[in-house]
C-alpha positions as CSV (number, residue, x, y, z in Angstrom):
1,M,7.6,-11.0,2.5
2,D,8.9,-7.6,2.3
3,L,6.1,-5.6,0.2
4,P,7.2,-2.3,-1.3
5,A,5.8,0.9,0.4
6,N,3.0,1.5,-2.2
7,V,1.8,-1.8,-2.6
8,S,1.7,-2.0,1.5
9,L,-0.2,1.1,1.3
10,L,-3.0,-0.2,-1.4
11,L,-3.2,-3.6,0.8
12,L,-4.3,-1.2,3.8
13,Q,-6.3,1.1,2.0
14,L,-8.3,-1.8,0.7
15,T,-8.5,-3.4,4.2
16,L,-9.6,0.3,5.4
17,Y,-12.4,0.4,2.9
18,R,-13.2,-2.8,3.6
19,Q,-13.7,-2.6,7.6
20,Q,-15.8,0.7,6.8
21,E,-18.1,-1.4,4.9
22,L,-18.5,-4.1,7.4
23,S,-18.9,-1.3,10.1
24,H,-22.0,-0.3,8.1
25,T,-23.5,-3.7,7.2
26,G,-22.8,-5.0,10.7
27,K,-24.7,-4.4,14.0
28,D,-21.4,-6.3,15.9
29,L,-19.1,-4.7,14.3
30,K,-17.6,-1.2,15.7
31,L,-15.1,0.7,13.4
32,D,-12.8,1.2,15.9
33,D,-11.9,-2.5,16.7
34,L,-12.1,-3.4,13.0
35,L,-8.8,-1.0,12.9
36,V,-7.2,-2.7,15.4
37,E,-8.2,-6.2,14.0
38,P,-9.5,-6.0,10.3
39,V,-11.4,-8.6,9.0
40,V,-9.6,-9.9,5.9
41,D,-11.9,-11.6,3.5
42,E,-12.4,-12.6,-0.2
43,S,-13.2,-9.2,-1.2
44,I,-9.8,-7.5,-0.3
45,L,-7.9,-10.5,-1.8
46,T,-10.1,-10.2,-5.2
47,K,-8.8,-6.2,-5.0
48,F,-5.9,-7.0,-4.2
49,S,-4.8,-9.5,-6.4
50,T,-6.7,-7.7,-9.3
51,H,-5.1,-4.2,-9.0
52,R,-2.5,-3.1,-11.7
53,L,-0.3,-2.2,-9.5
54,V,-0.2,-5.5,-7.7
55,K,0.3,-7.0,-11.3
56,L,3.4,-4.4,-12.3
57,Y,5.7,-4.2,-8.9
58,V,4.4,-7.5,-7.6
59,P,3.2,-10.3,-10.0
60,E,3.8,-13.1,-7.6
61,L,0.9,-12.1,-5.8
62,R,-1.5,-11.9,-8.2
63,G,-2.3,-15.8,-7.4
64,L,-2.6,-14.9,-3.4
65,Q,-4.3,-17.1,-1.4
66,L,-6.4,-15.5,1.1
67,R,-4.2,-17.3,4.3
68,T,-1.2,-15.5,2.8
69,L,-2.8,-12.3,2.5
70,R,-4.0,-12.5,6.0
71,V,-0.3,-13.1,6.5
72,L,0.7,-10.0,4.9
73,V,-1.8,-8.1,7.1
74,N,-0.8,-9.7,10.3
75,D,3.2,-9.0,9.5
76,L,2.2,-5.0,8.6
77,F,0.7,-4.9,12.3
78,K,3.7,-6.6,13.8
79,K,6.0,-4.4,12.1
80,G,4.0,-1.5,13.7
81,L,5.2,1.8,13.7
82,P,8.5,4.0,13.9
83,D,6.6,6.2,16.6
84,K,6.1,3.0,19.4
85,S,4.0,5.7,21.3
86,L,1.6,5.5,18.5
87,P,-1.4,2.9,18.3
88,V,-1.2,0.4,15.6
89,T,-4.5,0.5,13.2
90,V,-4.7,0.0,9.8
91,V,-5.3,4.3,9.2
92,T,-1.8,4.9,11.5
93,L,-0.2,2.1,9.6
94,A,-1.4,3.7,6.0
95,N,-0.6,6.9,6.9
96,H,2.9,5.6,7.8
97,Y,3.3,3.8,4.3
98,Y,1.7,6.9,2.6
99,F,4.8,9.1,4.3
100,V,7.1,6.6,3.2
101,R,6.3,6.1,-0.4
102,V,5.8,9.9,-0.6
103,T,9.6,10.0,0.6
104,E,10.6,7.4,-2.0
105,L,9.0,9.7,-4.6
106,E,10.7,12.8,-3.5
107,Q,14.2,11.3,-2.9
108,E,14.7,8.6,-5.6
109,E,12.3,8.2,-8.3
110,I,11.5,11.9,-9.5
111,P,15.1,12.7,-9.2
112,N,15.7,9.2,-11.8
113,L,12.7,10.7,-14.1
114,K,14.3,14.5,-14.2
115,G,17.8,12.6,-14.8
116,E,16.0,10.1,-18.2
117,L,14.0,13.0,-19.5
118,A,17.3,15.3,-19.5
119,K,18.9,12.4,-21.0
120,V,16.2,12.1,-23.7
121,L,15.9,15.8,-24.2
122,A,19.5,16.9,-24.8
123,P,19.7,15.8,-28.3
124,L,16.6,17.8,-29.0
125,K,18.0,20.9,-26.9
126,S,21.2,20.9,-29.5
127,T,19.4,20.6,-32.5
128,T,17.1,23.3,-32.1
129,I,17.9,27.1,-32.4
């Protein structure tokens, strides 16, 4: 399933936070290893499936099962990065999707919002003296 960039970024952020938590609590869990092979558990599932961004952009994922969430994370890792010389980790993937989202905002969403705002404000401009 192709997730919107902002939803992919959210999933990666939640995954990163969880890996940091796990690395601080477990003696055997090292953050460097978890960033390459993240543990996807119920904690991430709950935070992701109840997040308002998911409700707004991909409401069909609200009843997500853990197995499906693991597949989504695995798919992000399989897609990898445009720059094949970089290692694929939770952090590098999050950086990539952050850049994609900023580009979407700059090139699509902000210009669209400006256009809509101009339409709404146009009648007001013509009536003011």
